[in-house]
N, C-alpha and C positions, 0 to 999 in steps of 0.2 A: 494190820493191812498186809496184803501180799502184793507181789509185783513180778513182772517179767521184763527182760531186756531184749530189744530187737535192734540189731546193728550188724551190717555185713562185714565190719572190720573186727578181726579177732582181738586185737590189742584194745580197741575201744570198748568191747564187751567186758574184757577183764578189768580194765580201769574203772568202768562204771560199777561193776560188782564190788570192787574194793572200796570205792567211795561210798556206796550205799551202806555197806556194812559199818563204815567208820562213823557215819552221821545219823544212822537211824536203826530202828529195830524191824524194818521191813523184812518179810519172809520172801526170799527170791525163789520163785517156783521154777524158773528156767531161763536159758539164754538161747536166742534164735538168730540164725544168720540171714533170714529173709522173712518177709511178711506172710508168705504162703504157709510156711511151717508154723508160724505163730498163730495164724488163723485156725489151722487144724487143732492146735492145742486149746484154743478158746472154745471150740465146739464141745470139748469134753471137760473143761475146767473153768471155774469162776475166778476171774482175775480182777483185782481192785484197781491196779495202776500199771500202766505200760510206759517204760522209757523207750522212746521210739526215734530212731534215726530217720532222716528224710530221703537222702540220696542213696537208694538201694536198687539193685537190678530187679527186673520183672515187675514188681509192684512197689511203688514209692511209699514212703511213710504217710504222705498226705492221702494217697488213695486208700491205704489200709485203714487210716483213722476214720475215714468216711463210712466204713463198714462196721465199726465197733458197736457193741451193744450200749444202750443208754447208761447203764450203771458203771461202765468201765471208764476210768479217768486216764488222761494222756499227758505226759510231759515229753515234748520233743527235744531231742539232743542232736545238734547239727553244727557244721562248720560254716553254714551259709545264712547270714542275717536276712537275706532278701525274702525268706519264707515266713518271717515272723507274723505278718498280718494275716496271711492265709491260714496259719496254724490256729490263730484265735477265732477265725471263722468256723473252725471245726471244734470249737469249745475246748481247746486245749487248756489245761491247768497252768502250764508254764512253757517257756521256750528257752532252752539253755544252749549257749554257744560254746563249742569246743575250742580250746581245752577248758573243761568245766571246773570251776573253782568249788572247793569243798563248802564254803559258806553259802554260795549261791545254790548249790544242790540242796543243802539243808533247808534253806528258805522255801524252795519249791516243794519239798516233801512235806514240810509243815503245812503249807497251803493245801496240798492234796488231802492231808489228814483232816483238816478243818472242813473241806468241801465234802469229803466222804461222809462225815458225820452229819452235815447239813442235808445231804441228799438221801440219807438213810430213811427207811420207813418209820423208824422210831422218833424222828425229829418232827416236832409240831410245825406244820406249814400254816402260814398266815393267809388270810383271805381279805382282799380289798372289798369292803362293803359299799363305800361311796367316796366321793371326793368333793371338796369345795374349792374356792379360789385360793385358800390358804393351806389346806391340809388334806391328807388321806385319812380315812377312817378304816382301820384294819382290825379284823377279828382274829385273835390268837389266844389259845388256852382259855376259851369261854369268856374272854373279856374283849371289849372294844377299846382300841388304843388310837389316840390321835398322833399322827406323824406329820409334823409341820414340814412343808416343802423346803423351808429355809434350813432345816436340819439334815436334809438328805445330801450327802456329799457326791455320791455317784451310784449308779445302778449297773450291775453286771448280769448279762444273760448267761445262763449256764444250763446246758441240756434243756429240759422242759420247764425250767424255773428262772426266776430272776432273784438276785441277791441285792437288797438295798443296804447301803452303808450309811447308817444313821448314827452320827456321833461315833461311839466306840462299839456300837451294836451292828450285827448283821441280821437282817430280817429276810427270810426266804418265802417267796410267794409263787404259787403255781400259775404263772402267767407269762406270756412271751414279752420280749422287750418292746416291740412295736406297740402293743396294747397299753402297757403301763406308761409309755412315753406320751401317748395321746391324753392321758389323765393329768399330765404335769403342765405347769406354766411354760409355754413354748419359748417365751423370752428369756427364761432362766435356765432351762435344761436343753442341752444340745446332744444330739446323736452324733457320736464321733467315730464309731465303727459298728460292725455288725453285732458286736457283743457288749458295747458300752454306751451309756447315756451319762453325761456329767453335768453337775451344777456349776455354772460358770463362775460363781462367786468364790468357789474353793480352788480354782486353778491358780497355782503359784507361778508356773512357767510352762513353756511348750517349745517344740522345734518342729521340723517337718516330718518327724516320725512318731513322736510321743507327746503326751500331755502329762504334767506332773502335779499331783495333788498331795502335798505333804510327803509321806513315805511311799505313795503309790505312783507307779509308772503305767500309764494307760496308752495303748497303741492308737495312733490316728490313722484311720482307714483312708485309702486313696479316694474312694467314692464320696467320702464325707469331708475331705480336706478343704475343698473350695468353699463350701458353705461355712465351715468352722472359721476359716480365716476371714471371711466376709463379715460374719456376724460378730465374732469376738473382737476383731480389730477394727471394726467399722469400715472395712474395705481399704485400710491404709497399708496392709501387707499383702505381698504376692505369694500365694502358696507354692509357686513354681521356683522361687529363688532358692 
């Protein structure tokens, strides 16, 4: 995989370059001081992954991310935690807070590499053929597979696909999150943000920002917070506290 770094702070660009080289084999194609010059570069070059600052002059990282081609993945790098939920609405792979820890960056790059492989044209995409009250029937690699609702931990919307986390497997399907949510038992699966639907029985804990399922941390969107607290806690908790 290759990547570029977009950040208006010279020191931040250099630090990011050093960290990337220490934890990965990513090819760094360039470093850019603003989104406009990076956009010009993208017109002539194929880029797999962008490390993107948010607070930048002229065009912010969020505005820039909204213009990116479907195949380009984004990892936001910023000192401002309040942009986290908005970043996931733009299908960001991850959101790293400065100063960035080496282990945290490595985890984000590994995730990007997995999704790059999943989204590639060479990866078999499953097709949902039908659903019953207990399971989905999915066609993949010329076979029909039964996927029990009870085994689906959560579903993530990514670009034009959804990724179902079933046990230790990831199943990718060409379908948007709203459509697949409608096929699931509504009493068991909750939409918790623009990009995630979770199986409530796998929720270990939550706060006013995130939901935790084992090793996964899933953002809780403001639009969905009230319904989540009402359904999951039976109305006994206040989402505003």
